[in-house]
C-alpha positions as CSV (number, residue, x, y, z in Angstrom):
1,M,55.1,-2.9,-78.8
2,T,52.1,-4.8,-77.4
3,E,52.1,-3.3,-73.8
4,V,48.3,-3.2,-73.6
5,S,46.7,-6.6,-72.9
6,G,45.2,-8.0,-76.1
7,G,47.7,-6.6,-78.5
8,G,45.1,-4.8,-80.6
9,Y,46.3,-1.3,-79.6
10,G,49.9,-2.2,-80.1
11,R,49.3,-3.5,-83.6
12,D,47.3,-0.5,-84.6
13,Y,49.9,1.8,-83.2
14,F,52.6,0.0,-85.2
15,F,50.7,0.3,-88.4
16,D,50.0,3.9,-87.8
17,R,53.7,4.6,-87.3
18,K,54.5,2.6,-90.5
19,A,51.9,4.6,-92.5
20,F,53.3,7.8,-91.0
21,L,56.9,6.9,-92.1
22,V,55.7,6.1,-95.6
23,F,53.8,9.4,-95.7
24,L,56.9,11.3,-94.5
25,I,59.1,9.6,-97.2
26,L,56.6,10.5,-99.9
27,I,56.6,14.2,-98.7
28,L,60.4,14.2,-98.8
29,L,60.4,12.8,-102.4
30,L,57.8,15.4,-103.5
31,M,59.9,18.2,-102.0
32,G,62.9,16.8,-103.8
33,D,61.1,16.9,-107.1
34,I,59.7,20.4,-106.5
35,F,63.0,21.9,-105.4
């Protein structure tokens, strides 16, 4: 994950993907509740 020297970008990218996955799961749960 840390291809860029320093590791800062890789870490931020990992957390962004993690937050995106959580957001996607929440949307799926909300859609399940609505429909």
